[in-house]
C-alpha positions in Angstrom: 145.3 113.5 157.4 142.6 115.0 159.5 139.2 113.2 159.8 135.9 114.8 160.0 133.0 112.5 160.9 129.8 112.6 158.9 126.5 110.6 159.4 127.7 108.2 156.7 130.5 107.1 158.9 128.2 104.9 161.1 126.0 103.5 158.3 126.0 99.8 157.5 128.6 98.4 155.0 126.0 97.0 152.8 124.5 100.5 152.5 127.9 102.0 151.9 128.6 99.7 148.9 125.1 100.0 147.6 125.0 103.8 147.6 128.4 104.0 146.2 127.7 101.7 143.4 124.0 101.8 142.5 123.4 103.4 139.2 127.0 104.7 139.1 129.4 103.1 136.7 132.3 105.2 138.0 133.2 103.1 141.1 136.4 102.3 142.6 136.0 98.8 144.1 138.0 98.1 147.3 138.3 94.4 148.5 138.9 93.4 151.9 139.2 90.0 153.7 140.0 89.1 157.2 138.8 87.4 160.4 135.5 88.6 161.6 134.9 85.5 163.6 137.1 83.5 165.9 140.0 84.4 168.2 141.2 87.1 165.9 137.9 88.9 165.2 138.8 92.0 167.0 141.6 92.7 164.7 139.7 92.0 161.6 136.7 94.1 162.7 139.0 97.1 163.7 140.6 96.8 160.2 137.3 96.7 158.4 135.8 99.5 160.5 138.7 101.8 159.6 138.0 101.3 155.8 134.4 101.9 156.2 135.1 105.1 158.1 137.8 106.4 155.7 136.0 105.6 152.4 132.6 107.0 153.8 134.5 110.2 154.4 135.9 110.1 150.7 132.5 109.6 149.4 130.9 112.2 151.6 133.5 114.7 150.3 132.5 114.0 146.7 134.7 111.0 145.9 137.8 111.3 143.9 138.8 112.3 140.4 140.8 109.8 138.4 141.6 110.4 134.7 139.1 113.3 134.6 136.2 111.2 136.0 134.6 111.4 139.5 134.6 108.1 141.3 132.9 106.9 144.5 134.3 104.1 146.6 132.6 100.8 147.3 133.8 98.1 149.8 133.6 94.4 149.2 134.4 92.4 152.5 134.8 88.8 153.2 135.1 87.0 156.6 137.8 84.3 156.1 137.9 83.4 159.7 141.6 83.6 159.7 141.8 80.4 157.7 144.4 80.5 154.8 142.2 78.2 152.6 139.3 80.6 152.9 141.6 83.6 152.3 142.6 82.0 149.0 139.0 81.3 148.0 137.8 84.8 149.0 140.7 86.6 147.2 139.7 84.7 143.9 136.1 85.8 144.4 137.2 89.4 144.9 139.2 89.1 141.6 136.7 87.2 139.5 133.2 88.0 140.9 133.6 91.4 142.3 136.4 92.5 140.0 138.0 94.9 142.7 140.6 97.4 141.9 142.5 96.8 145.0 142.7 94.5 148.1 143.6 96.3 151.4 144.6 93.8 154.1 144.5 91.3 155.6 146.1 91.6 159.0 147.6 88.3 159.4 150.6 86.7 157.4 148.9 83.4 157.3 146.0 85.0 155.3 148.2 87.5 153.3 150.5 84.9 151.9 147.7 83.1 149.7 146.2 86.4 149.0 149.5 87.7 147.5 149.6 84.8 145.3 146.2 85.7 143.8 147.1 89.3 143.4 150.2 88.2 141.3 148.0 86.0 139.1 145.2 88.5 138.6 147.2 91.6 138.6 145.3 93.3 141.3 147.4 95.5 143.8 147.3 94.4 147.3 148.4 96.5 150.3 148.8 94.3 153.5 148.3 96.0 156.9 150.0 94.1 159.7 151.2 91.1 157.8 154.8 91.0 158.7 156.1 87.8 157.3 158.7 88.6 154.4 157.0 86.0 152.1 154.0 88.2 151.7 155.9 90.5 149.3 158.7 88.1 148.3 156.6 85.2 147.4 157.2 84.8 143.6 159.2 81.7 143.1 161.3 81.4 140.0 162.6 78.3 138.0 165.6 78.0 140.3 163.5 78.2 143.4 164.7 81.7 144.2 162.1 84.2 145.2 161.7 87.7 144.0 159.4 90.6 144.9 155.8 90.3 143.9 155.1 93.2 141.5 151.5 93.7 142.9 151.9 93.3 146.7 152.9 96.0 149.2 152.6 96.6 152.9 152.3 99.4 155.4 154.2 97.8 158.3 157.9 96.7 158.9 158.6 93.1 158.5 159.5 90.2 160.8 163.2 90.0 160.1 163.5 93.7 161.3 161.1 93.1 164.2 163.1 90.1 165.3 166.3 92.1 165.1 164.7 94.9 167.3 163.5 92.4 170.0 166.9 90.7 170.1 168.7 94.0 170.4 166.5 95.4 172.9 166.6 92.4 175.1 170.3 92.0 174.9 171.5 95.7 174.9 168.8 97.6 176.9 167.5 94.7 179.2 170.9 92.9 179.7 169.4 89.5 179.0 171.9 86.8 178.1 169.9 83.4 178.2 166.8 83.2 176.2 163.9 80.7 175.5 161.7 80.9 172.6 158.0 79.9 172.5 156.2 79.5 169.2 153.2 78.2 167.5 154.7 75.7 165.0 151.9 76.0 162.4 151.8 79.7 162.1 154.4 81.3 159.8 154.3 84.6 161.6 155.2 82.9 165.0 157.8 80.6 163.5 159.4 83.2 161.2 159.6 85.9 164.0 161.0 83.4 166.5 163.7 82.3 164.1 164.7 86.0 163.5 164.9 86.6 167.2 167.0 83.4 167.6 169.5 84.4 164.8 170.0 88.0 166.1 170.2 87.2 169.7 172.8 84.6 169.1 174.8 86.9 166.7 174.9 89.5 169.6 176.4 86.9 171.9 173.4 85.6 173.7 172.4 82.0 174.1 169.1 80.4 173.2 168.9 77.7 175.8 165.3 76.4 174.9 163.0 76.5 172.0 159.6 75.0 172.4 156.4 75.0 170.4 152.7 74.1 170.4 150.3 73.4 167.3 146.7 74.3 166.3 144.2 75.0 169.0 146.2 73.6 171.9 145.5 75.6 175.1 147.5 73.4 177.6 151.0 74.6 177.3 152.3 72.7 180.2 154.6 70.4 178.2 156.5 73.0 176.2 156.5 75.3 179.3 158.1 72.5 181.3 161.1 72.6 178.9 161.4 76.4 179.7 161.1 75.9 183.4 164.0 73.3 183.3 166.2 75.7 181.2 165.8 78.6 183.5 166.2 81.4 180.9 166.5 85.2 181.8 163.8 86.0 179.1 161.1 84.1 177.2 160.4 85.4 173.7 156.9 84.4 172.6 156.0 85.6 169.2 152.2 84.5 169.4 149.0 86.3 169.2 147.1 87.9 172.2 144.9 85.1 173.3 147.8 82.5 173.4 150.2 85.0 174.9 147.8 85.7 177.9 147.1 82.0 178.4 150.9 81.3 178.1 151.8 84.0 180.7 149.1 82.7 183.2 150.4 79.1 183.0 154.1 80.0 183.0 153.6 82.1 186.2 151.6 79.2 187.9 154.3 76.7 187.0 157.0 79.0 188.6 158.6 80.4 185.5 159.9 83.9 186.6 161.8 84.8 183.5 160.9 88.2 181.9 158.4 87.7 179.1 158.7 89.5 175.6 156.4 89.3 172.5 155.9 90.8 169.1 153.4 93.0 167.5 150.9 90.1 167.9 150.5 91.1 171.6 149.2 94.5 170.7 145.5 94.1 171.5 143.2 95.6 174.0 142.3 92.0 175.0 145.7 91.1 176.1 145.9 92.6 179.7 142.3 91.7 180.6 143.0 88.0 179.7 146.5 87.8 181.1 146.1 90.0 184.2 149.0 90.3 186.7 150.9 87.5 185.0 151.9 90.0 182.2 153.2 92.5 184.6 156.7 93.7 183.5 156.5 92.1 180.2 157.7 93.9 176.9 156.5 93.8 173.4 157.4 95.3 170.0 154.8 97.4 168.3 154.4 99.6 165.3 153.4 102.8 167.2 152.6 104.2 170.5 148.9 104.8 170.8 149.5 108.1 172.7 151.6 109.6 169.9 150.1 112.9 168.8 150.3 111.7 165.1 147.6 109.1 165.6 145.1 111.0 167.7 142.9 112.4 164.8 142.3 108.8 163.7 142.0 107.4 167.2 139.5 109.9 168.3 137.5 109.6 165.1 137.4 105.8 165.5 136.3 105.9 169.0 133.6 108.4 168.3 132.3 106.3 165.4 132.5 102.8 167.1 132.6 103.5 170.8 135.9 101.5 171.4 139.5 101.8 170.8 141.0 100.7 167.5 143.3 97.7 167.5 146.7 97.7 165.9 145.5 96.7 162.3 143.2 99.7 162.2 146.2 102.1 162.5 148.0 100.4 159.7 144.8 100.0 157.6 144.6 103.9 157.9 148.1 104.1 156.4 147.2 101.5 153.7 144.3 103.7 152.7 146.7 106.8 152.5 149.1 104.6 150.3 146.3 103.7 147.9 144.8 107.2 147.6 148.3 108.6 147.0 148.9 105.9 144.3 145.6 106.7 142.6 146.3 110.5 142.5 149.6 109.9 140.9 148.7 107.1 138.5 145.4 108.8 137.4 144.3 105.4 136.3 142.5 102.3 137.7 144.8 100.0 135.8 146.3 97.4 138.2 149.8 97.8 136.8 149.6 101.6 136.8 148.5 101.6 140.5 151.2 99.0 141.5 153.9 101.1 139.8 152.7 104.2 141.7 152.8 102.1 145.0 156.3 101.1 144.2 157.4 104.8 144.5 155.2 105.6 147.5 156.8 108.2 149.8 154.4 109.6 152.3 154.0 110.5 155.9 151.6 108.1 157.7 150.3 108.1 161.2 152.5 105.2 162.0 155.6 106.8 160.6 157.2 107.7 157.3 156.4 105.1 154.5 158.9 105.0 151.7 158.5 101.8 149.9 161.7 100.0 148.8 161.6 99.0 145.2 163.2 95.6 145.6 161.2 94.6 148.8 157.9 96.5 148.7 158.2 97.3 152.4 158.6 100.5 154.2 162.2 101.5 154.7 163.5 102.8 158.0 160.5 102.7 160.1 161.2 102.6 163.8 159.7 100.3 166.2 157.9 101.2 169.5 158.9 99.3 172.6 156.0 98.8 175.1 156.0 97.7 178.6 153.2 96.4 180.6 153.3 98.2 183.8 150.6 98.8 186.5 148.1 97.0 184.2 148.7 99.2 181.2 150.6 99.4 178.1 153.3 102.0 178.6 155.4 103.3 175.8 159.1 103.1 176.6 161.1 104.4 173.3 161.3 104.3 169.8 164.0 101.8 168.9 165.9 101.1 165.6 168.2 98.0 165.9 170.6 99.0 163.2 171.5 102.2 165.1 171.7 101.0 168.7 
């Protein structure tokens, strides 16, 4: 998808919603919620900015024809501050008050899991962007306690079980690591889940996990869990946490004398990471969904920088692909009915900027998307290779 910027791309969100909906009954209502304040605000803002830019473009081009009628798009955003309880409340407002046709986002699994439950109750399709925890799409609990796929929830990104497999395989096979420590945030489902998937796969390959430590809540002094890592003397520390904590952990680890190689998940993919972590992150690796220098993402990246004067964060790229998924579903469903859109999303098979997106019917996740391995080198994020654990 090529982007053409128009004046509407930089107008305020309230004006976008107002112009799209005022005096026009033919409106496709797009809900969004995410963190616009707090430590994760840069991710939420990038996601929301992307939606503004893309739907401005759609409206400037005349909207979209669905079922023989021309529709305009209107955005309904909420700042949930990254707090699951607020995500739940905001999702219910989007369903009952705003009566949206779809929810795109949010970026984090801790937000997306409660949103997914609301989507199932209200039959509103939801497309998560970077929410990688398997529970996001597999959260429907039956009478026996078994889970099944949520019929209304999908995602544009690969999931933590695959990401953990990639990280373990790359650490063991490419980097030659044999003794690992794991550092997680115990009250974050993303962090705990990804840590466990790395643990399982690294052990299965023949490696040893000789330390597993954690912290909670807003802790910023990691000296106690890091002391356990220092004593264990691992070859590698896998830290599936987000950018702020990753940078702080790296600084404290190096100051304590921990020399092990550091590795993270896609939560490290932020323009804030290196400025916060500095030289303590030199030589570290992390798993990402894309290479930002890939020619496939440049139309979006250039358009975003021109519109907002800064680089997009990871959720922006995945939000782009979530929008493509939604537009493709609308074109094929030719209906605003929630079930019809969900059924179209279930057969999604498109080329996104982050890779080929073919949704698995039994998982509602993209199947076969490679991961990108990124190394922090010379104070920059340097792409190493595309890596698929199942084929290496």
